[in-house]
N, CA and C atoms of all chains as a GROMACS GRO file, in nm:
protein
  642
    1UNK      N    1  11.022   0.415  18.092
    1UNK     CA    2  10.951   0.520  18.120
    1UNK      C    3  10.881   0.583  17.966
    2UNK      N    4  10.954   0.570  17.838
    2UNK     CA    5  10.856   0.612  17.731
    2UNK      C    6  10.764   0.550  17.665
    3UNK      N    7  10.821   0.420  17.712
    3UNK     CA    8  10.722   0.309  17.660
    3UNK      C    9  10.628   0.262  17.705
    4UNK      N   10  10.658   0.263  17.848
    4UNK     CA   11  10.526   0.254  17.935
    4UNK      C   12  10.442   0.346  17.976
    5UNK      N   13  10.484   0.530  17.884
    5UNK     CA   14  10.373   0.630  17.900
    5UNK      C   15  10.315   0.574  17.715
    6UNK      N   16  10.412   0.526  17.674
    6UNK     CA   17  10.329   0.548  17.513
    6UNK      C   18  10.238   0.411  17.543
    7UNK      N   19  10.219   0.308  17.600
    7UNK     CA   20  10.121   0.186  17.598
    7UNK      C   21  10.025   0.222  17.649
    8UNK      N   22  10.046   0.287  17.774
    8UNK     CA   23   9.963   0.371  17.877
    8UNK      C   24   9.868   0.468  17.784
    9UNK      N   25   9.924   0.571  17.705
    9UNK     CA   26   9.838   0.664  17.641
    9UNK      C   27   9.774   0.551  17.545
   10UNK      N   28   9.853   0.475  17.475
   10UNK     CA   29   9.750   0.395  17.392
   10UNK      C   30   9.648   0.334  17.409
   11UNK      N   31   9.630   0.256  17.541
   11UNK     CA   32   9.561   0.212  17.628
   11UNK      C   33   9.377   0.285  17.651
   12UNK      N   34   9.445   0.389  17.719
   12UNK     CA   35   9.336   0.469  17.717
   12UNK      C   36   9.272   0.553  17.563
   13UNK      N   37   9.365   0.590  17.484
   13UNK     CA   38   9.267   0.618  17.383
   13UNK      C   39   9.200   0.552  17.272
   14UNK      N   40   9.258   0.425  17.292
   14UNK     CA   41   9.242   0.315  17.191
   14UNK      C   42   9.103   0.243  17.311
   15UNK      N   43   9.086   0.278  17.460
   15UNK     CA   44   8.973   0.277  17.530
   15UNK      C   45   8.840   0.327  17.505
   16UNK      N   46   8.894   0.502  17.480
   16UNK     CA   47   8.816   0.585  17.442
   16UNK      C   48   8.738   0.604  17.292
   17UNK      N   49   8.848   0.519  17.218
   17UNK     CA   50   8.730   0.509  17.096
   17UNK      C   51   8.660   0.454  17.091
   18UNK      N   52   8.697   0.294  17.152
   18UNK     CA   53   8.646   0.178  17.129
   18UNK      C   54   8.516   0.195  17.214
   19UNK      N   55   8.503   0.253  17.316
   19UNK     CA   56   8.355   0.250  17.379
   19UNK      C   57   8.238   0.372  17.302
   20UNK      N   58   8.351   0.492  17.240
   20UNK     CA   59   8.287   0.583  17.124
   20UNK      C   60   8.228   0.442  16.999
   21UNK      N   61   8.318   0.425  16.943
   21UNK     CA   62   8.253   0.326  16.842
   21UNK      C   63   8.171   0.207  16.861
   22UNK      N   64   8.160   0.161  16.975
   22UNK     CA   65   8.067   0.050  17.057
   22UNK      C   66   7.920   0.136  17.090
   23UNK      N   67   7.893   0.260  17.050
   23UNK     CA   68   7.788   0.329  17.089
   23UNK      C   69   7.727   0.340  17.224
   24UNK      N   70   7.817   0.316  17.294
   24UNK     CA   71   7.776   0.343  17.468
   24UNK      C   72   7.813   0.492  17.492
   25UNK      N   73   7.753   0.555  17.550
   25UNK     CA   74   7.767   0.692  17.551
   25UNK      C   75   7.900   0.705  17.651
   26UNK      N   76   8.062   0.686  17.682
   26UNK     CA   77   8.118   0.618  17.770
   26UNK      C   78   8.174   0.782  17.857
   27UNK      N   79   8.052   0.874  17.904
   27UNK     CA   80   8.103   0.991  17.963
   27UNK      C   81   8.132   0.964  18.066
   28UNK      N   82   8.078   0.852  18.164
   28UNK     CA   83   8.142   0.849  18.321
   28UNK      C   84   8.335   0.893  18.278
   29UNK      N   85   8.320   0.746  18.207
   29UNK     CA   86   8.444   0.738  18.176
   29UNK      C   87   8.575   0.830  18.136
   30UNK      N   88   8.528   0.894  18.026
   30UNK     CA   89   8.527   0.990  17.986
   30UNK      C   90   8.590   1.129  18.050
   31UNK      N   91   8.506   1.135  18.124
   31UNK     CA   92   8.537   1.282  18.214
   31UNK      C   93   8.642   1.188  18.337
   32UNK      N   94   8.632   1.082  18.375
   32UNK     CA   95   8.716   1.042  18.478
   32UNK      C   96   8.847   1.037  18.408
   33UNK      N   97   8.875   1.037  18.271
   33UNK     CA   98   8.990   1.060  18.223
   33UNK      C   99   9.074   1.193  18.211
   34UNK      N  100   8.942   1.268  18.128
   34UNK     CA  101   8.975   1.422  18.166
   34UNK      C  102   9.010   1.455  18.260
   35UNK      N  103   8.961   1.442  18.384
   35UNK     CA  104   9.076   1.438  18.522
   35UNK      C  105   9.145   1.380  18.582
   36UNK      N  106   9.164   1.251  18.511
   36UNK     CA  107   9.317   1.217  18.517
   36UNK      C  108   9.406   1.261  18.439
   37UNK      N  109   9.389   1.318  18.339
   37UNK     CA  110   9.461   1.363  18.258
   37UNK      C  111   9.487   1.531  18.337
   38UNK      N  112   9.449   1.577  18.389
   38UNK     CA  113   9.458   1.725  18.451
   38UNK      C  114   9.550   1.739  18.557
   39UNK      N  115   9.549   1.588  18.630
   39UNK     CA  116   9.565   1.583  18.747
   39UNK      C  117   9.709   1.516  18.712
   40UNK      N  118   9.743   1.435  18.628
   40UNK     CA  119   9.857   1.366  18.629
   40UNK      C  120   9.916   1.482  18.570
   41UNK      N  121   9.910   1.581  18.463
   41UNK     CA  122  10.027   1.686  18.401
   41UNK      C  123  10.064   1.780  18.504
   42UNK      N  124   9.978   1.776  18.602
   42UNK     CA  125  10.033   1.875  18.732
   42UNK      C  126  10.154   1.799  18.835
   43UNK      N  127  10.208   1.693  18.786
   43UNK     CA  128  10.248   1.644  18.880
   43UNK      C  129  10.416   1.704  18.847
   44UNK      N  130  10.477   1.762  18.770
   44UNK     CA  131  10.576   1.830  18.796
   44UNK      C  132  10.603   1.962  18.875
   45UNK      N  133  10.477   1.979  18.939
   45UNK     CA  134  10.494   2.104  18.960
   45UNK      C  135  10.487   2.105  19.128
   46UNK      N  136  10.491   2.006  19.207
   46UNK     CA  137  10.522   1.996  19.347
   46UNK      C  138  10.671   2.085  19.422
   47UNK      N  139   9.750   0.730  20.303
   47UNK     CA  140   9.617   0.687  20.307
   47UNK      C  141   9.543   0.831  20.334
   48UNK      N  142   9.586   0.896  20.406
   48UNK     CA  143   9.535   1.098  20.468
   48UNK      C  144   9.511   1.165  20.322
   49UNK      N  145   9.654   1.125  20.290
   49UNK     CA  146   9.707   1.223  20.180
   49UNK      C  147   9.637   1.198  20.069
   50UNK      N  148   9.598   1.042  20.024
   50UNK     CA  149   9.490   1.012  19.902
   50UNK      C  150   9.315   1.060  19.952
   51UNK      N  151   9.297   1.014  20.045
   51UNK     CA  152   9.202   1.035  20.065
   51UNK      C  153   9.166   1.176  20.063
   52UNK      N  154   9.273   1.300  20.111
   52UNK     CA  155   9.228   1.468  20.141
   52UNK      C  156   9.273   1.522  19.963
   53UNK      N  157   9.323   1.385  19.899
   53UNK     CA  158   9.311   1.427  19.776
   53UNK      C  159   9.138   1.464  19.688
   54UNK      N  160   9.086   1.268  19.697
   54UNK     CA  161   8.968   1.289  19.734
   54UNK      C  162   8.897   1.382  19.735
   55UNK      N  163   8.875   1.442  19.843
   55UNK     CA  164   8.835   1.486  19.893
   55UNK      C  165   8.828   1.646  19.882
   56UNK      N  166   8.900   1.675  19.841
   56UNK     CA  167   8.987   1.815  19.776
   56UNK      C  168   8.894   1.821  19.573
   57UNK      N  169   8.946   1.688  19.521
   57UNK     CA  170   8.881   1.711  19.392
   57UNK      C  171   8.762   1.691  19.375
   58UNK      N  172   8.707   1.646  19.466
   58UNK     CA  173   8.542   1.571  19.468
   58UNK      C  174   8.466   1.754  19.518
   59UNK      N  175   8.513   1.801  19.613
   59UNK     CA  176   8.442   1.916  19.658
   59UNK      C  177   8.490   2.018  19.527
   60UNK      N  178   8.558   2.077  19.497
   60UNK     CA  179   8.560   2.134  19.360
   60UNK      C  180   8.497   2.138  19.234
   61UNK      N  181   8.521   2.003  19.217
   61UNK     CA  182   8.404   1.937  19.075
   61UNK      C  183   8.264   2.007  19.171
   62UNK      N  184   8.220   1.940  19.269
   62UNK     CA  185   8.097   1.976  19.311
   62UNK      C  186   8.103   2.150  19.314
   63UNK      N  187   8.139   2.225  19.359
   63UNK     CA  188   8.104   2.346  19.342
   63UNK      C  189   8.145   2.400  19.217
   64UNK      N  190   8.211   2.340  19.135
   64UNK     CA  191   8.193   2.415  19.018
   64UNK      C  192   8.015   2.398  18.962
   65UNK      N  193   8.006   2.244  18.995
   65UNK     CA  194   7.856   2.204  18.932
   65UNK      C  195   7.761   2.316  18.985
   66UNK      N  196   7.761   2.361  19.116
   66UNK     CA  197   7.668   2.410  19.192
   66UNK      C  198   7.684   2.582  19.096
   67UNK      N  199   7.828   2.620  19.101
   67UNK     CA  200   7.805   2.756  19.000
   67UNK      C  201   7.755   2.732  18.875
   68UNK      N  202   7.797   2.637  18.820
   68UNK     CA  203   7.761   2.616  18.618
   68UNK      C  204   7.638   2.595  18.648
   69UNK      N  205   7.539   2.566  18.734
   69UNK     CA  206   7.380   2.560  18.751
   69UNK      C  207   7.359   2.699  18.748
   70UNK      N  208   7.425   2.844  18.762
   70UNK     CA  209   7.351   2.960  18.769
   70UNK      C  210   7.409   3.014  18.641
   71UNK      N  211   7.576   2.974  18.607
   71UNK     CA  212   7.627   3.058  18.491
   71UNK      C  213   7.532   2.958  18.324
   72UNK      N  214   7.489   2.841  18.370
   72UNK     CA  215   7.456   2.779  18.230
   72UNK      C  216   7.273   2.859  18.177
   73UNK      N  217   7.220   2.899  18.311
   73UNK     CA  218   7.118   2.940  18.261
   73UNK      C  219   7.091   3.062  18.134
   74UNK      N  220   7.147   3.168  18.098
   74UNK     CA  221   7.158   3.178  17.998
   74UNK      C  222   7.178   3.166  17.880
   75UNK      N  223   7.260   3.061  17.926
   75UNK     CA  224   7.358   3.022  17.772
   75UNK      C  225   7.275   2.876  17.725
   76UNK      N  226   7.231   2.859  17.588
   76UNK     CA  227   7.140   2.789  17.525
   76UNK      C  228   7.230   2.657  17.563
   77UNK      N  229   7.176   2.542  17.605
   77UNK     CA  230   7.260   2.406  17.541
   77UNK      C  231   7.322   2.355  17.475
   78UNK      N  232   7.315   2.382  17.318
   78UNK     CA  233   7.379   2.345  17.189
   78UNK      C  234   7.513   2.477  17.254
   79UNK      N  235   7.499   2.591  17.277
   79UNK     CA  236   7.591   2.666  17.257
   79UNK      C  237   7.707   2.603  17.370
   80UNK      N  238   7.702   2.580  17.500
   80UNK     CA  239   7.768   2.543  17.597
   80UNK      C  240   7.913   2.503  17.492
   81UNK      N  241   7.871   2.373  17.448
   81UNK     CA  242   7.989   2.257  17.394
   81UNK      C  243   8.120   2.350  17.376
   82UNK      N  244   8.020   2.449  17.232
   82UNK     CA  245   8.103   2.574  17.180
   82UNK      C  246   8.202   2.620  17.271
   83UNK      N  247   8.118   2.687  17.373
   83UNK     CA  248   8.168   2.719  17.456
   83UNK      C  249   8.339   2.685  17.530
   84UNK      N  250   8.341   2.559  17.534
   84UNK     CA  251   8.404   2.467  17.545
   84UNK      C  252   8.553   2.511  17.479
   85UNK      N  253   8.493   2.435  17.349
   85UNK     CA  254   8.572   2.412  17.236
   85UNK      C  255   8.669   2.577  17.208
   86UNK      N  256   8.615   2.650  17.233
   86UNK     CA  257   8.632   2.789  17.210
   86UNK      C  258   8.774   2.844  17.310
   87UNK      N  259   8.704   2.779  17.414
   87UNK     CA  260   8.810   2.815  17.532
   87UNK      C  261   8.926   2.696  17.571
   88UNK      N  262   8.938   2.570  17.513
   88UNK     CA  263   9.012   2.526  17.475
   88UNK      C  264   9.148   2.536  17.406
   89UNK      N  265   9.090   2.625  17.293
   89UNK     CA  266   9.185   2.659  17.157
   89UNK      C  267   9.298   2.759  17.259
   90UNK      N  268   9.261   2.859  17.300
   90UNK     CA  269   9.428   2.943  17.361
   90UNK      C  270   9.496   2.844  17.476
   91UNK      N  271   9.441   2.754  17.524
   91UNK     CA  272   9.489   2.679  17.677
   91UNK      C  273   9.587   2.584  17.634
   92UNK      N  274   9.481   2.509  17.509
   92UNK     CA  275   9.601   2.394  17.402
   92UNK      C  276   9.742   2.452  17.348
   93UNK      N  277   9.709   2.612  17.273
   93UNK     CA  278   9.781   2.664  17.242
   93UNK      C  279   9.890   2.686  17.309
   94UNK      N  280   9.875   2.742  17.455
   94UNK     CA  281   9.973   2.772  17.554
   94UNK      C  282  10.032   2.644  17.596
   95UNK      N  283   9.983   2.553  17.536
   95UNK     CA  284  10.062   2.345  17.604
   95UNK      C  285  10.138   2.348  17.520
   96UNK      N  286  10.136   2.367  17.393
   96UNK     CA  287  10.197   2.354  17.287
   96UNK      C  288  10.315   2.458  17.260
   97UNK      N  289  10.284   2.565  17.322
   97UNK     CA  290  10.422   2.633  17.345
   97UNK      C  291  10.405   2.802  17.250
   98UNK      N  292  10.255   2.805  17.166
   98UNK     CA  293  10.226   2.866  17.066
   98UNK      C  294  10.218   3.017  17.098
   99UNK      N  295  10.162   2.990  17.263
   99UNK     CA  296  10.116   3.094  17.280
   99UNK      C  297  10.169   3.110  17.486
  100UNK      N  298  10.169   3.224  17.502
  100UNK     CA  299  10.195   3.250  17.702
  100UNK      C  300  10.097   3.298  17.728
  101UNK      N  301  10.020   3.241  17.804
  101UNK     CA  302   9.884   3.256  17.911
  101UNK      C  303   9.958   3.258  18.032
  102UNK      N  304   9.859   3.393  18.067
  102UNK     CA  305   9.915   3.364  18.254
  102UNK      C  306   9.796   3.298  18.293
  103UNK      N  307   9.809   3.233  18.381
  103UNK     CA  308   9.705   3.112  18.425
  103UNK      C  309   9.689   3.148  18.580
  104UNK      N  310   9.593   3.192  18.611
  104UNK     CA  311   9.592   3.179  18.725
  104UNK      C  312   9.666   3.051  18.847
  105UNK      N  313   9.734   3.053  18.914
  105UNK     CA  314   9.786   2.979  19.034
  105UNK      C  315   9.806   3.040  19.129
  106UNK      N  316   9.880   2.947  19.236
  106UNK     CA  317   9.862   2.922  19.356
  106UNK      C  318  10.011   2.919  19.386
  107UNK      N  319  10.098   3.003  19.366
  107UNK     CA  320  10.266   3.006  19.406
  107UNK      C  321  10.311   2.941  19.506
  108UNK      N  322  10.297   2.832  19.537
  108UNK     CA  323  10.369   2.800  19.679
  108UNK      C  324  10.408   2.648  19.657
  109UNK      N  325  10.473   2.620  19.784
  109UNK     CA  326  10.528   2.532  19.730
  109UNK      C  327  10.441   2.426  19.899
  110UNK      N  328  10.535   2.285  19.892
  110UNK     CA  329  10.448   2.245  20.006
  110UNK      C  330  10.504   2.308  20.154
  111UNK      N  331  10.399   2.273  20.210
  111UNK     CA  332  10.380   2.344  20.376
  111UNK      C  333  10.478   2.255  20.481
  112UNK      N  334  10.539   2.363  20.579
  112UNK     CA  335  10.563   2.289  20.653
  112UNK      C  336  10.503   2.181  20.734
  113UNK      N  337  10.347   2.222  20.788
  113UNK     CA  338  10.287   2.150  20.872
  113UNK      C  339  10.254   2.001  20.813
  114UNK      N  340  10.280   1.972  20.694
  114UNK     CA  341  10.296   1.819  20.671
  114UNK      C  342  10.363   1.736  20.731
  115UNK      N  343  10.495   1.797  20.752
  115UNK     CA  344  10.580   1.734  20.796
  115UNK      C  345  10.539   1.695  20.975
  116UNK      N  346  10.468   1.821  21.028
  116UNK     CA  347  10.523   1.875  21.156
  116UNK      C  348  10.348   1.775  21.235
  117UNK      N  349  10.250   1.784  21.112
  117UNK     CA  350  10.147   1.690  21.159
  117UNK      C  351  10.115   1.605  21.115
  118UNK      N  352  10.161   1.457  21.130
  118UNK     CA  353  10.180   1.357  21.002
  118UNK      C  354  10.026   1.318  20.953
  119UNK      N  355   9.938   1.280  21.061
  119UNK     CA  356   9.814   1.208  20.958
  119UNK      C  357   9.760   1.309  20.913
  120UNK      N  358   9.688   1.418  20.982
  120UNK     CA  359   9.623   1.545  20.943
  120UNK      C  360   9.684   1.620  20.865
  121UNK      N  361   9.815   1.657  20.858
  121UNK     CA  362   9.912   1.728  20.785
  121UNK      C  363   9.888   1.717  20.668
  122UNK      N  364   9.925   1.548  20.640
  122UNK     CA  365   9.889   1.528  20.505
  122UNK      C  366   9.733   1.465  20.429
  123UNK      N  367   9.633   1.467  20.496
  123UNK     CA  368   9.497   1.505  20.480
  123UNK      C  369   9.495   1.613  20.439
  124UNK      N  370   9.497   1.740  20.507
  124UNK     CA  371   9.459   1.880  20.488
  124UNK      C  372   9.592   1.924  20.323
  125UNK      N  373   9.680   1.885  20.319
  125UNK     CA  374   9.778   1.921  20.235
  125UNK      C  375   9.685   1.846  20.118
  126UNK      N  376   9.667   1.712  20.094
  126UNK     CA  377   9.609   1.621  20.012
  126UNK      C  378   9.519   1.707  20.007
  127UNK      N  379   9.418   1.750  20.038
  127UNK     CA  380   9.284   1.823  19.999
  127UNK      C  381   9.325   1.953  19.922
  128UNK      N  382   9.428   2.023  19.984
  128UNK     CA  383   9.434   2.138  19.919
  128UNK      C  384   9.482   2.106  19.759
  129UNK      N  385   9.564   2.018  19.769
  129UNK     CA  386   9.594   1.964  19.628
  129UNK      C  387   9.535   1.946  19.569
  130UNK      N  388   9.426   1.848  19.597
  130UNK     CA  389   9.310   1.787  19.515
  130UNK      C  390   9.216   1.884  19.475
  131UNK      N  391   9.198   2.013  19.559
  131UNK     CA  392   9.135   2.132  19.465
  131UNK      C  393   9.200   2.200  19.373
  132UNK      N  394   9.338   2.179  19.344
  132UNK     CA  395   9.397   2.174  19.230
  132UNK      C  396   9.470   2.363  19.218
  133UNK      N  397   9.409   2.441  19.362
  133UNK     CA  398   9.477   2.530  19.428
  133UNK      C  399   9.581   2.560  19.458
  134UNK      N  400   9.658   2.466  19.500
  134UNK     CA  401   9.777   2.462  19.586
  134UNK      C  402   9.902   2.416  19.508
  135UNK      N  403   9.965   2.538  19.518
  135UNK     CA  404  10.134   2.512  19.425
  135UNK      C  405  10.122   2.563  19.277
  136UNK      N  406  10.214   2.539  19.209
  136UNK     CA  407  10.226   2.612  19.097
  136UNK      C  408  10.150   2.517  18.975
  137UNK      N  409  10.106   2.591  18.862
  137UNK     CA  410  10.038   2.505  18.789
  137UNK      C  411  10.137   2.588  18.677
  138UNK      N  412  10.168   2.454  18.609
  138UNK     CA  413  10.276   2.481  18.496
  138UNK      C  414  10.168   2.420  18.354
  139UNK      N  415  10.061   2.416  18.388
  139UNK     CA  416  10.015   2.399  18.278
  139UNK      C  417   9.845   2.423  18.262
  140UNK      N  418   9.800   2.451  18.158
  140UNK     CA  419   9.619   2.535  18.137
  140UNK      C  420   9.506   2.403  18.142
  141UNK      N  421   9.532   2.298  18.139
  141UNK     CA  422   9.488   2.184  18.154
  141UNK      C  423   9.324   2.154  18.223
  142UNK      N  424   9.449   2.160  18.368
  142UNK     CA  425   9.324   2.149  18.500
  142UNK      C  426   9.198   2.295  18.464
  143UNK      N  427   9.272   2.411  18.417
  143UNK     CA  428   9.146   2.492  18.391
  143UNK      C  429   9.082   2.483  18.236
  144UNK      N  430   9.087   2.398  18.172
  144UNK     CA  431   9.014   2.382  18.089
  144UNK      C  432   8.893   2.272  18.117
  145UNK      N  433   8.947   2.201  18.227
  145UNK     CA  434   8.804   2.067  18.293
  145UNK      C  435   8.775   2.172  18.342
  146UNK      N  436   8.802   2.273  18.425
  146UNK     CA  437   8.727   2.327  18.518
  146UNK      C  438   8.600   2.431  18.419
  147UNK      N  439   8.650   2.497  18.337
  147UNK     CA  440   8.542   2.510  18.222
  147UNK      C  441   8.431   2.390  18.158
  148UNK      N  442   8.463   2.298  18.150
  148UNK     CA  443   8.413   2.189  18.108
  148UNK      C  444   8.279   2.152  18.167
  149UNK      N  445   8.336   2.124  18.282
  149UNK     CA  446   8.255   2.106  18.430
  149UNK      C  447   8.185   2.194  18.473
  150UNK      N  448   8.192   2.334  18.439
  150UNK     CA  449   8.115   2.450  18.469
  150UNK      C  450   8.023   2.460  18.401
  151UNK      N  451   8.054   2.421  18.258
  151UNK     CA  452   7.934   2.458  18.144
  151UNK      C  453   7.866   2.331  18.094
  152UNK      N  454   7.894   2.190  18.140
  152UNK     CA  455   7.880   2.058  18.085
  152UNK      C  456   7.842   1.944  18.160
  153UNK      N  457   7.892   1.945  18.276
  153UNK     CA  458   7.910   1.884  18.368
  153UNK      C  459   7.753   1.815  18.431
  154UNK      N  460   7.726   1.685  18.482
  154UNK     CA  461   7.614   1.671  18.581
  154UNK      C  462   7.688   1.610  18.689
  155UNK      N  463   7.569   1.622  18.792
  155UNK     CA  464   7.639   1.559  18.923
  155UNK      C  465   7.712   1.438  18.906
  156UNK      N  466   7.727   1.320  18.848
  156UNK     CA  467   7.763   1.229  18.810
  156UNK      C  468   7.917   1.211  18.753
  157UNK      N  469   7.942   1.308  18.645
  157UNK     CA  470   8.000   1.340  18.575
  157UNK      C  471   8.127   1.402  18.614
  158UNK      N  472   8.077   1.527  18.769
  158UNK     CA  473   8.148   1.624  18.835
  158UNK      C  474   8.234   1.508  18.954
  159UNK      N  475   8.149   1.459  18.960
  159UNK     CA  476   8.196   1.324  19.026
  159UNK      C  477   8.305   1.259  19.005
  160UNK      N  478   8.269   1.238  18.893
  160UNK     CA  479   8.399   1.094  18.797
  160UNK      C  480   8.534   1.208  18.751
  161UNK      N  481   8.484   1.342  18.698
  161UNK     CA  482   8.583   1.424  18.684
  161UNK      C  483   8.704   1.478  18.807
  162UNK      N  484   8.616   1.524  18.935
  162UNK     CA  485   8.710   1.537  19.066
  162UNK      C  486   8.773   1.394  19.128
  163UNK      N  487   8.713   1.278  19.132
  163UNK     CA  488   8.835   1.172  19.139
  163UNK      C  489   8.900   1.145  19.076
  164UNK      N  490   8.914   1.178  18.939
  164UNK     CA  491   9.014   1.128  18.869
  164UNK      C  492   9.102   1.243  18.838
  165UNK      N  493   9.066   1.365  18.850
  165UNK     CA  494   9.198   1.458  18.922
  165UNK      C  495   9.259   1.425  18.996
  166UNK      N  496   9.172   1.378  19.136
  166UNK     CA  497   9.244   1.350  19.280
  166UNK      C  498   9.339   1.237  19.201
  167UNK      N  499   9.282   1.106  19.119
  167UNK     CA  500   9.382   1.002  19.140
  167UNK      C  501   9.473   1.058  19.023
  168UNK      N  502   9.493   1.126  18.920
  168UNK     CA  503   9.596   1.182  18.854
  168UNK      C  504   9.697   1.243  18.922
  169UNK      N  505   9.663   1.350  19.041
  169UNK     CA  506   9.758   1.366  19.135
  169UNK      C  507   9.820   1.245  19.218
  170UNK      N  508   9.709   1.191  19.293
  170UNK     CA  509   9.812   1.041  19.368
  170UNK      C  510   9.907   0.976  19.223
  171UNK      N  511   9.894   0.987  19.142
  171UNK     CA  512  10.004   0.928  19.075
  171UNK      C  513  10.129   0.941  19.085
  172UNK      N  514  10.140   1.070  19.068
  172UNK     CA  515  10.297   1.102  19.071
  172UNK      C  516  10.369   1.080  19.266
  173UNK      N  517  10.241   1.104  19.345
  173UNK     CA  518  10.263   0.997  19.486
  173UNK      C  519  10.308   0.830  19.484
  174UNK      N  520  10.253   0.750  19.460
  174UNK     CA  521  10.192   0.653  19.402
  174UNK      C  522  10.335   0.603  19.344
  175UNK      N  523  10.384   0.672  19.241
  175UNK     CA  524  10.503   0.629  19.154
  175UNK      C  525  10.635   0.676  19.212
  176UNK      N  526  10.658   0.780  19.358
  176UNK     CA  527  10.773   0.788  19.415
  176UNK      C  528  10.768   0.719  19.504
  177UNK      N  529  10.672   0.660  19.586
  177UNK     CA  530  10.671   0.577  19.666
  177UNK      C  531  10.735   0.435  19.633
  178UNK      N  532  10.701   0.390  19.508
  178UNK     CA  533  10.731   0.241  19.428
  178UNK      C  534  10.863   0.266  19.349
  179UNK      N  535  10.922   0.373  19.321
  179UNK     CA  536  11.058   0.406  19.285
  179UNK      C  537  11.156   0.326  19.372
  180UNK      N  538  11.273   0.283  19.299
  180UNK     CA  539  11.339   0.243  19.400
  180UNK      C  540  11.461   0.380  19.447
  181UNK      N  541  11.422   0.442  19.380
  181UNK     CA  542  11.540   0.579  19.436
  181UNK      C  543  11.447   0.662  19.421
  182UNK      N  544  11.375   0.742  19.498
  182UNK     CA  545  11.274   0.820  19.548
  182UNK      C  546  11.336   0.957  19.474
  183UNK      N  547  11.481   1.008  19.455
  183UNK     CA  548  11.524   1.102  19.423
  183UNK      C  549  11.542   1.135  19.322
  184UNK      N  550  11.580   0.997  19.217
  184UNK     CA  551  11.557   1.056  19.096
  184UNK      C  552  11.441   1.033  19.067
  185UNK      N  553  11.326   0.967  19.089
  185UNK     CA  554  11.183   0.960  19.057
  185UNK      C  555  11.159   1.129  19.052
  186UNK      N  556  11.175   1.184  19.210
  186UNK     CA  557  11.139   1.326  19.183
  186UNK      C  558  11.168   1.462  19.052
  187UNK      N  559  11.306   1.358  19.054
  187UNK     CA  560  11.396   1.510  18.970
  187UNK      C  561  11.326   1.464  18.832
  188UNK      N  562  11.300   1.328  18.809
  188UNK     CA  563  11.212   1.301  18.652
  188UNK      C  564  11.103   1.368  18.642
  189UNK      N  565  11.034   1.334  18.748
  189UNK     CA  566  10.909   1.423  18.743
  189UNK      C  567  10.939   1.591  18.681
  190UNK      N  568  11.041   1.610  18.827
  190UNK     CA  569  11.023   1.798  18.722
  190UNK      C  570  11.088   1.825  18.625
  191UNK      N  571  11.156   1.680  18.551
  191UNK     CA  572  11.266   1.772  18.428
  191UNK      C  573  11.194   1.714  18.315
  192UNK      N  574  11.081   1.572  18.347
  192UNK     CA  575  11.064   1.538  18.212
  192UNK      C  576  10.888   1.590  18.202
  193UNK      N  577  10.831   1.600  18.298
  193UNK     CA  578  10.712   1.651  18.275
  193UNK      C  579  10.685   1.790  18.197
  194UNK      N  580  10.732   1.877  18.166
  194UNK     CA  581  10.706   1.955  18.074
  194UNK      C  582  10.757   1.945  17.952
  195UNK      N  583  10.830   1.822  17.920
  195UNK     CA  584  10.818   1.762  17.805
  195UNK      C  585  10.719   1.693  17.762
  196UNK      N  586  10.640   1.659  17.864
  196UNK     CA  587  10.546   1.577  17.804
  196UNK      C  588  10.383   1.621  17.774
  197UNK      N  589  10.417   1.793  17.764
  197UNK     CA  590  10.289   1.890  17.800
  197UNK      C  591  10.214   1.863  17.616
  198UNK      N  592  10.256   1.844  17.516
  198UNK     CA  593  10.188   1.782  17.391
  198UNK      C  594  10.121   1.662  17.431
  199UNK      N  595  10.192   1.555  17.471
  199UNK     CA  596  10.113   1.424  17.514
  199UNK      C  597   9.998   1.485  17.616
  200UNK      N  598  10.025   1.519  17.681
  200UNK     CA  599   9.903   1.551  17.795
  200UNK      C  600   9.794   1.644  17.681
  201UNK      N  601   9.794   1.746  17.625
  201UNK     CA  602   9.723   1.825  17.544
  201UNK      C  603   9.662   1.694  17.452
  202UNK      N  604   9.761   1.667  17.377
  202UNK     CA  605   9.646   1.528  17.306
  202UNK      C  606   9.561   1.456  17.359
  203UNK      N  607   9.587   1.361  17.484
  203UNK     CA  608   9.495   1.279  17.536
  203UNK      C  609   9.382   1.369  17.587
  204UNK      N  610   9.361   1.502  17.615
  204UNK     CA  611   9.286   1.582  17.634
  204UNK      C  612   9.206   1.647  17.555
  205UNK      N  613   9.247   1.633  17.411
  205UNK     CA  614   9.116   1.707  17.339
  205UNK      C  615   9.053   1.533  17.295
  206UNK      N  616   9.155   1.424  17.286
  206UNK     CA  617   9.101   1.343  17.300
  206UNK      C  618   8.982   1.303  17.336
  207UNK      N  619   9.029   1.278  17.465
  207UNK     CA  620   8.870   1.275  17.598
  207UNK      C  621   8.759   1.377  17.584
  208UNK      N  622   8.854   1.501  17.538
  208UNK     CA  623   8.711   1.594  17.519
  208UNK      C  624   8.618   1.596  17.435
  209UNK      N  625   8.696   1.510  17.322
  209UNK     CA  626   8.604   1.484  17.183
  209UNK      C  627   8.508   1.408  17.223
  210UNK      N  628   8.526   1.369  17.280
  210UNK     CA  629   8.404   1.224  17.277
  210UNK      C  630   8.313   1.313  17.430
  211UNK      N  631   8.346   1.371  17.466
  211UNK     CA  632   8.238   1.447  17.531
  211UNK      C  633   8.187   1.583  17.490
  212UNK      N  634   8.214   1.595  17.408
  212UNK     CA  635   8.172   1.740  17.291
  212UNK      C  636   8.092   1.676  17.168
  213UNK      N  637   8.168   1.640  17.091
  213UNK     CA  638   8.120   1.585  16.944
  213UNK      C  639   7.996   1.483  17.001
  214UNK      N  640   7.883   1.513  16.968
  214UNK     CA  641   7.720   1.463  16.987
  214UNK      C  642   7.726   1.328  16.883
   0.00000   0.00000   0.00000
């Protein structure tokens, strides 16, 4: 689980940084990630 | 399917409502100041995630209701929609509150839809992960026990994603 999680986190951060460096405002993607992280962070609560 | 559709409907409904309310809230606040308000709001919330501060967060302290099992399809839709709003069950993290502040002050309609859909997808991951697990009881226990240890990780991801939105 920790390896998969680390790989996923690295992929998301790399995508964010890559899109940012490519000077293409990735606002839609960033909002999606912001929502995704918030939603997934609640997974231990049900 | 009903549960996932409900999640999406709930997430998008709340994000849309936040944009509507935000359109009023933003009026007296100059545009350059709004990202700063989000950044300032993020400080105590992220400190709470890292265990540096204990914040009483608004939450709905309820468990999974019985109607989910009594009404097979529409019960799942209704429960999904309630979970998708983020206003059902406990909220052990302040990250959704931070996203709500960001959507309220910064998001356009498409951005709010993306945030709402992302929130729904994030909530769906647990259900999909449990369905795919070989041992669902172990998976459920892992979510309950492991997630509190990942709060710093989620806070870091949130900072990275918000930084892309806030830094011009």
